[in-house]
N, C-alpha and C positions, 0 to 999 in steps of 0.2 A: 171260333164260330161266332157269327154275328149275334148280337144281343137283341136287335130289333128287326122286324120284318120289313120288306120293301114298302108295304102299304103304310106302316107306322112312320117310316122315314119320309115318305112323300107327303103325308099329312102334316108332319112336324115342319117340313120345309115351307109348306103353305101357311101354317099358323104363324110362325115367327117372321117369315118373309125374307130373311137374310141368312146367308151361309158364309161365314168368314173363311177365307182361303189363305193358307199360310204354310211356309216351310222355313226351317232353320236347322242347321246341323247340331246345334247345342240343345241337349235335352232339357236342362233347367229353364232355358229361355222359352222353349216350346210349351213346357208345363205352365209357366207363368202367363203366357199369352192365352193358352187354352182356358185357364182359370179366370182370367180377366173377361174373356168372352162369355164364359158361363155366368159369372156374376152380373154381367151386363144384360143377360136374358137370352143369349143365343143357346139353342139346344141342338144345333147341327153344325158340325165343324169339319172342313175339308183340309186334311194334311196332304200337301203335294209331294209326289214321289220324284224329287228333282236332284237329289244329291247322292253321293256315294254312301252306301249303308243306310239309306233313308228308312228301309224297312226295320232296322234295329231301333231307330228313333221312334218309329210308329209303335213298336211293341211296348216300349216304356210308356208312351202316351195312352195306349189302350188300357194298360194295367192301372195307370193313374186315374183314368176316367172312371173305370169300374169301381175303384176304391174311394175316390174323393168327389166325383162329379156325377151324382145320380141323375139320370135323364138325358145326359149329353150323348148325342149320337155321333160318333167319330167315324169318318170315312176317309177314303184316299182319292187323290186326284192325279192328273198327268200320267195315267196308266195307258199304255198303247198296245199291249199284247196280252195273249191269253196266259202265258206263264206267270207274268207279274200279277195278273188278276188272281190266279189261283193262290199265289203266295200270300197276298194280302187278305184273301178270304180266310185262309188258314190262321192268319194272325188276328182275326176278329173284326175286320173292316165291315161296317154296317152299310156302306154303299161304295160304289166305284164310279169315278168320274173320268172321262177321257176327252181329249181334244179331237177325237176322230171316231169313226164307226168301224168296229171290228166284230164280225159275226161270231167268232169263236169266243170273244169276251162275253157276248150276250148269252151264249149257251151256258158258259160256266156260272155266270151270275144267276141265270134263271133256274138252273138245277138246284141252287142253294136258296132260292127265293130272296136274293139280295138285290137291292136296287142298283140299276146300271144307267148312268146318265152319259150318253155319247155326245160328242161335239158335232154339230150340224151347221151348215151354212146355206141351205137351200130347202125349198119345199120338198123336193125329191128326197133329199137326205133325211129330213124330218119324217117323212112318210115311211121310208125304209127302216129307220130306227124304231118307229112304232110297230112296224110289222115284226121286228125282232124282239119286241116285248118291252121297249123303253116306255116307262110311265111318264117320265120327265126327260126332256132333251135339253142339252146345253148348247147355247149359241155362243160360239167362240171364234175369233175375238169379237165380243159383242158390238163394240162401236164400229169396228172395221167392216163387219159383215153388213151393217146397215142401221144399227142402233134401234131405238124404239120404233121408228117408222117401219122398219123391216118386220118387227114382231107384229105390229098392228096389221100390216098387209098380209102376213102369213095366216093370221087367225081369221081372215076372211074365208078362204077355202078350207081351212083346218081349225074350226072353232073349238074343237075338243082337245087340241094340243096344249100340253103343259110345258112351258118354256122357262129355262133359267139362263139368263145372260151372264157371262163372266168376261171381264175385260172391258174397261171403259165405264164401269159403274162407280159412282162416287157417293159416299154416305151423306149427301146434302139433300135438303128438301126439294130443291129444284130438279136435281138429277133423278132422284127416286120417283118424283111425281111423273116424270116423262116415261120411265119404264113401267110403272104400275098402271098408269093410264092406258098404256099400250096393251096391257093384259098379261103381264108376266106372272108366272106361278110363284117365283121368288127370285132373288138376285144373289150372285156370288160376288163378294167384295174382297179384294186383295190388299195390296200395299197401302192404299189410301185410308184404310181402316186402322193401320198399325203405326201410330205416332211414335216419333223418337225425340229424345231430349237433345240438347245441344252437344252433349258428349257422344252421341251416337247410340246410346242405349235406349231400349224401348220404354215408353212412358205407359206403364200398365194401367195406372189410374185413368189416364186419358183414353186408353183403348176401351176400358170398361164403360166410361161415360159415353163414348161415341157409339158403341154397340147399343147401349140402352136408348140413346136418343134416336138412333136409326130405326129401332123397333117401334118407338112411339110415333115417329113420322109415318111409317108404313101403316100402322093401325089407324091413324087419322085419315090417311089417303083412302082406306078401304071403307070408311063410314059413308 
């Protein structure tokens, strides 16, 4: 069962402004990345459901989070159907992110008061997702859908919409400024956040530093 309510998750997303998005089949690697993000100041983390037995990896991450990372809100992404949604809610997911809109997923999450962030690519889809109860909608792929200019335009007729772009977001001051000036609720950042060393292994210290720097940038942009 989820540890945090959908309202708490949405508020935390707004507060830190960044949601690391990550998948790896190796559990120790995932734990190390999760811890690096936590130490960097992230308090919301999206583990993507993209590999075989991904739910088994998620179980270990959820247990690790509850034992070692107090305050971290772990959720799942890349979920596209109701059955998988129910599975991850049973495993403790605090939020569910999808690249598409599925009304049955919305019903399952709403019954448990768990935050559901569906993928949208138009004003019509955003409006429909909000009718289904989505507090925050995901724009995916962010840059291909239209980038910051799309979000700025959408918030003309829908100023109440809370939007999280994923895809095409870089943890640089220039890129983050474009998104937050456009009015995003927060941003999802994937591979560009997770630096690797020359040997191909992840540089956990660099990941921690980048998360910390990204949060500082976002704080400065909001002043």
